[in-house]
C-alpha positions as CSV (number, residue, x, y, z in Angstrom):
1,M,-16.0,-16.0,-2.2
2,R,-17.7,-14.1,0.5
3,A,-16.4,-10.8,1.9
4,G,-13.8,-11.7,4.6
5,G,-13.3,-15.1,3.0
6,S,-9.8,-16.4,2.2
7,L,-8.2,-17.8,-0.9
8,V,-5.1,-20.0,-0.4
9,V,-2.7,-20.7,-3.2
10,A,0.4,-23.0,-3.0
11,S,2.2,-23.1,-6.3
12,H,5.4,-22.3,-8.1
13,L,5.3,-18.5,-8.8
14,R,7.7,-16.5,-10.9
15,G,10.6,-15.2,-8.8
16,R,11.3,-11.5,-8.3
17,H,15.1,-11.7,-8.6
18,P,16.2,-11.0,-12.3
19,L,18.5,-14.0,-12.4
20,R,15.8,-16.3,-11.1
21,R,13.4,-15.0,-13.7
22,L,15.9,-15.6,-16.5
23,V,16.4,-19.2,-15.4
24,E,12.6,-19.8,-15.1
25,D,11.9,-18.2,-18.5
26,G,14.6,-20.5,-20.0
27,L,13.1,-23.6,-18.4
28,D,9.6,-22.7,-19.4
29,H,9.6,-24.7,-22.7
30,L,10.7,-27.8,-20.8
31,T,8.3,-27.5,-17.9
32,R,5.3,-26.9,-20.1
33,R,5.8,-30.4,-21.5
34,L,5.2,-31.7,-18.0
35,G,2.1,-29.6,-17.7
36,W,3.7,-26.9,-15.4
37,R,4.4,-23.3,-15.9
38,S,7.7,-22.2,-14.5
39,N,7.0,-18.5,-15.1
40,F,3.5,-18.0,-13.6
41,D,3.3,-14.3,-12.7
42,P,1.9,-13.8,-9.1
43,G,0.6,-10.4,-10.2
44,L,-2.2,-12.2,-12.0
45,I,-3.6,-13.1,-8.6
46,V,-2.2,-10.6,-6.1
47,G,-3.2,-7.5,-8.2
48,R,-6.9,-8.4,-8.4
49,P,-9.3,-5.7,-7.2
50,G,-11.1,-6.6,-3.9
51,L,-8.3,-9.1,-2.8
52,R,-5.8,-8.2,-0.2
53,L,-2.5,-10.2,0.2
54,V,-2.3,-11.4,3.8
55,V,0.5,-14.0,3.6
56,E,3.3,-14.6,1.1
57,R,5.8,-17.2,2.1
58,R,8.3,-19.5,0.3
59,L,8.1,-23.1,1.4
60,P,10.9,-25.5,1.9
61,P,12.8,-27.1,0.3
62,F,14.6,-24.5,-1.8
63,G,11.7,-22.1,-1.8
64,L,10.4,-23.3,-5.1
65,V,6.8,-23.2,-4.0
66,T,5.1,-20.1,-2.6
67,L,2.2,-20.0,-0.3
68,L,-0.2,-17.1,-0.7
69,R,-3.2,-16.3,1.4
70,L,-5.5,-13.6,0.1
71,E,-8.6,-12.1,1.7
72,R,-11.6,-10.8,0.0
73,Q,-12.5,-7.2,0.9
74,G,-15.8,-5.4,0.7
75,E,-19.3,-5.8,1.9
76,E,-21.5,-8.8,1.5
77,P,-24.2,-8.0,-1.2
78,S,-27.8,-7.6,0.1
79,P,-30.1,-10.6,-0.6
């Protein structure tokens, strides 16, 4: 991804509220059978060096899917 480029992710991400995390962790063994992960930690994406979180928004219905938009920081390498 080029400097200034954007990465957009729309997925179910692990909640921040302790009760929600408890429920998601409890459902993980069932959701993995469907090929999903109910406890995917957003810190695996958001905490990456060189990426800046621009947008984080829960999407309807129920806010089960989160939209993230990240922007790559830094300079473009010389050719």
